[in-house]
matplotlib code that plots the C-alpha trace (Angstrom):
import matplotlib.pyplot as plt

x = [-16.7, -14.3, -11.5, -11.2, -9.0, -7.4, -5.4, -6.4, -6.2, -8.6, -11.3, -13.7, -13.6, -13.6, -16.6, -18.5, -17.4, -19.0, -22.0, -21.8, -21.3, -24.0, -26.4, -25.4, -25.9, -21.9, -20.2, -17.1, -14.9, -13.6, -10.1, -9.7, -8.8, -11.8, -11.0, -9.3, -6.5, -3.2, -2.0, 0.6, -0.7, 1.4, -0.4, -3.4, -2.4, -0.9, -3.8, -5.9, -2.9, -3.0, -6.3, -6.4, -3.5, -4.3, -7.7, -9.6, -11.0, -11.3, -10.6, -9.7, -9.9, -7.5, -7.3, -4.8, -4.4, -3.0, -3.3, 0.2, 2.0, -0.9, -0.3, 3.1, 2.9, 0.2, 2.4, 5.1, 2.5, 3.5, 0.4, -0.9, -1.6, -2.9, -3.6, -3.9, -6.4, -8.3, -10.5, -13.0, -10.6, -8.2, -10.8, -11.8, -8.6, -6.8, -8.8, -9.5, -5.6, -3.8, -6.2, -5.7, -6.8, -6.6, -8.1, -6.6, -7.7, -6.7, -8.9, -7.3, -7.6, -10.8, -14.3, -17.2, -19.2, -15.9, -14.8, -18.2, -17.8, -14.3, -15.4, -18.1, -15.9, -13.3, -16.0, -18.2, -15.0, -13.5, -9.8, -9.3, -6.8, -4.7, -1.8, -2.5, -2.1, 1.2, 2.4, 0.7, 3.1, 6.2, 5.1, 4.6, 8.4, 10.0, 8.2, 9.5, 12.7, 13.3, 10.9, 13.4]
y = [-30.3, -28.2, -28.8, -25.8, -25.2, -22.5, -22.1, -20.2, -16.8, -17.7, -19.6, -17.6, -16.5, -20.1, -20.8, -17.5, -19.1, -22.4, -21.0, -19.0, -22.5, -23.8, -20.9, -21.5, -25.6, -26.1, -28.9, -29.0, -31.1, -28.8, -29.9, -28.2, -25.8, -26.3, -23.7, -20.3, -22.3, -21.7, -23.9, -23.9, -23.5, -25.6, -28.4, -27.3, -26.3, -29.3, -31.2, -29.0, -28.9, -32.6, -33.2, -30.9, -32.1, -35.7, -35.2, -36.1, -32.6, -30.2, -27.0, -25.8, -22.4, -21.7, -19.3, -18.2, -14.4, -12.8, -15.7, -15.3, -18.1, -20.7, -19.6, -19.6, -23.4, -25.0, -24.0, -26.0, -28.6, -29.8, -29.0, -26.3, -22.7, -20.9, -17.5, -15.0, -12.6, -9.1, -8.1, -9.0, -8.4, -10.6, -13.4, -13.6, -13.1, -16.0, -18.2, -16.8, -16.0, -18.7, -21.2, -21.1, -24.1, -22.8, -19.5, -17.9, -15.3, -13.7, -13.4, -10.3, -8.6, -9.7, -9.5, -12.4, -10.0, -9.5, -13.1, -14.3, -12.0, -13.2, -17.1, -16.4, -14.5, -17.3, -20.2, -18.3, -17.7, -20.1, -20.3, -18.8, -21.2, -20.0, -17.5, -18.5, -22.2, -21.6, -19.5, -22.2, -24.6, -22.4, -22.6, -26.3, -27.0, -24.5, -26.7, -29.9, -28.3, -27.8, -30.7, -33.2]
z = [16.8, 18.7, 21.1, 23.9, 26.8, 29.1, 31.9, 35.1, 33.2, 30.4, 32.3, 33.0, 29.5, 28.3, 30.4, 28.3, 25.1, 26.1, 27.1, 23.4, 21.5, 23.6, 22.4, 18.8, 19.0, 18.6, 20.0, 21.8, 24.2, 27.4, 27.7, 31.1, 33.1, 35.4, 38.2, 38.5, 40.8, 39.2, 36.3, 33.3, 30.1, 28.1, 29.7, 28.0, 24.8, 24.1, 24.6, 22.7, 19.9, 19.9, 19.4, 16.3, 14.9, 15.4, 13.8, 16.2, 16.1, 13.2, 15.4, 18.4, 21.0, 23.8, 26.5, 28.8, 30.4, 27.0, 24.6, 24.1, 25.6, 24.9, 21.3, 21.5, 23.0, 20.4, 17.9, 18.4, 17.6, 14.0, 11.9, 14.5, 13.3, 16.4, 16.0, 19.0, 18.2, 19.8, 17.1, 14.3, 11.1, 12.5, 13.6, 10.5, 8.3, 10.7, 8.6, 5.2, 4.9, 7.4, 7.5, 11.6, 13.1, 16.5, 17.8, 20.7, 23.3, 26.6, 29.4, 30.7, 27.1, 25.7, 27.1, 26.7, 24.4, 22.3, 22.3, 21.0, 17.9, 17.1, 17.4, 15.5, 12.9, 12.9, 12.5, 9.9, 7.6, 5.1, 4.1, 0.6, -0.8, -3.9, -3.2, 0.9, 0.4, -1.1, 1.7, 3.9, 2.1, 2.8, 6.6, 6.9, 5.0, 7.9, 10.1, 8.8, 8.4, 12.6, 13.5, 13.3]

ax = plt.figure().add_subplot(projection="3d")
ax.plot(x, y, z, "-o")
ax.set_aspect("equal")
plt.show()
């Protein structure tokens, strides 16, 4: 199951992605926001990132106006590898090479059609391991060093 969340800038795109996931029969839980009323993106990044980091959810999708702020906030949670993407190549390789467990996009950058493609690329990709695992291990060491 996928944890999904957004701020007001990503709300409309979140709703489009939920419709796409419904059409594909993919289960998700919406952590909010539930309107276009102004809210703070770190609040929703934290909810989704903690749900993924705890193992309650395998993956997450986060959206804000650009995808930048919400990805920065999500990446503060140990164990989260949030990738802000706006093209299919990056969406696929964020999983294959970086084992991204949270996909981020900008509602003011990516349209609903492209978002569906990016979600599909990311969901259908598989982490390749090997030399990429060594690099993720190094990222984990950095995370440990600074999360004391």
